[in-house]
C-alpha positions in Angstrom: 0.0 0.0 0.0 1.3 3.5 -0.9 0.7 5.8 2.1 1.0 9.5 2.8 2.2 9.7 6.4 1.9 13.2 7.8 3.4 14.2 11.2 1.2 17.0 12.4 1.7 19.6 15.1 -1.2 21.6 16.6 -1.3 25.4 16.6 0.4 26.9 19.7 -2.9 28.4 20.9 -4.8 25.0 20.7 -4.7 22.5 23.5 -4.1 18.8 22.8 -7.7 18.1 23.7 -9.0 20.9 21.4 -6.8 19.6 18.6 -8.0 16.1 18.9 -11.7 17.1 19.1 -11.4 19.4 16.1 -9.5 16.9 14.0 -11.7 14.0 14.7 -15.1 15.6 14.9 -14.9 18.6 12.5 -12.0 18.1 10.1 -12.5 14.4 9.4 -16.2 14.8 8.5 -15.3 17.7 6.3 -12.6 15.5 4.7 -15.4 12.9 3.9 -17.9 15.5 2.6 -15.4 17.6 0.5 -13.7 14.8 -1.5 -15.3 14.0 -4.8 -16.3 10.4 -5.4 -13.5 9.7 -7.9 -10.9 10.8 -5.4 -12.6 9.1 -2.4 -12.7 5.9 -4.4 -8.9 5.6 -4.5 -8.4 6.1 -0.7 -8.1 2.8 1.1 -7.2 4.0 4.5 -7.5 7.2 6.5 -6.2 6.9 10.1 -5.4 9.5 12.7 -2.8 8.3 15.3 -3.0 10.8 18.2 0.0 11.2 20.5 -0.6 10.2 24.2 0.7 12.0 27.2 2.4 9.3 29.3 2.8 9.7 33.0 3.0 13.0 34.7 6.0 14.3 32.9 6.1 17.6 31.1 7.7 16.2 28.0 5.5 16.5 25.0 5.7 14.5 21.8 7.2 16.5 19.0 4.0 15.9 16.9 0.4 15.7 18.1 -0.8 13.2 15.4 0.5 10.9 12.7 -2.1 10.7 9.9 -2.1 8.0 7.3 -3.8 8.1 4.0 -3.4 4.9 2.0 -3.8 4.0 -1.7 -3.5 0.9 -3.8 -0.9 2.5 -6.0 1.0 5.7 -7.0 -1.8 6.7 -9.4 -4.3 6.8 -6.6 -1.9 8.9 -4.5 -1.3 11.2 -7.4 -5.0 11.7 -8.0 -5.5 12.6 -4.3 -2.5 15.0 -4.3 -3.6 16.8 -7.5 -7.1 17.3 -5.9 -5.7 18.3 -2.5 -3.2 20.8 -3.8 -5.7 22.2 -6.4 -8.4 24.8 -6.0 -11.0 22.3 -4.8 -8.7 21.0 -2.0 -8.4 24.5 -0.6 -11.4 23.8 1.6 -9.3 21.2 3.5 -6.2 23.3 3.5 -8.0 26.3 4.8 -9.7 24.3 7.6 -6.3 22.9 8.6 -5.2 26.4 9.6 -8.0 26.2 12.3 -6.2 23.6 14.4 -2.8 22.6 13.1 0.4 24.4 12.1 0.9 23.3 8.5 4.4 24.9 8.5 5.6 22.3 11.0 3.9 19.4 9.2 6.3 16.6 7.8 4.9 14.5 5.0 6.5 11.2 3.9 5.3 9.0 1.1 5.8 5.4 2.0 5.4 1.9 0.5 4.0 -0.1 3.4 5.4 -3.6 3.9 3.5 -5.7 6.5 6.3 -7.9 7.8 4.1 -9.6 10.4 4.8 -10.4 14.0 7.7 -12.6 14.9 7.0 -14.9 17.8 
């Protein structure tokens, strides 16, 4: 599976809880509503992996969420990317400004290889 893996940092004026709430309950539904059928049809996976605060320490994770968007092939990823970076995808990009700091986002395109669990 080809995946876009995005490491996302929240805006400095947004708490971790506000970030998670907005991303899950406002941005994700917008994601599903805004994407045209032909683009939605090539997305196989959309997952938000939110960082947890462990213990009582003050150390925060360098990113607040790792988001994965998976595709069967590069053609699907390229269709998504063309839409997202185009005029129609501006609705998502504008909304991202509400809760994340896009300037700190790190995006990696990966080829997932499920190696399995060694026992």
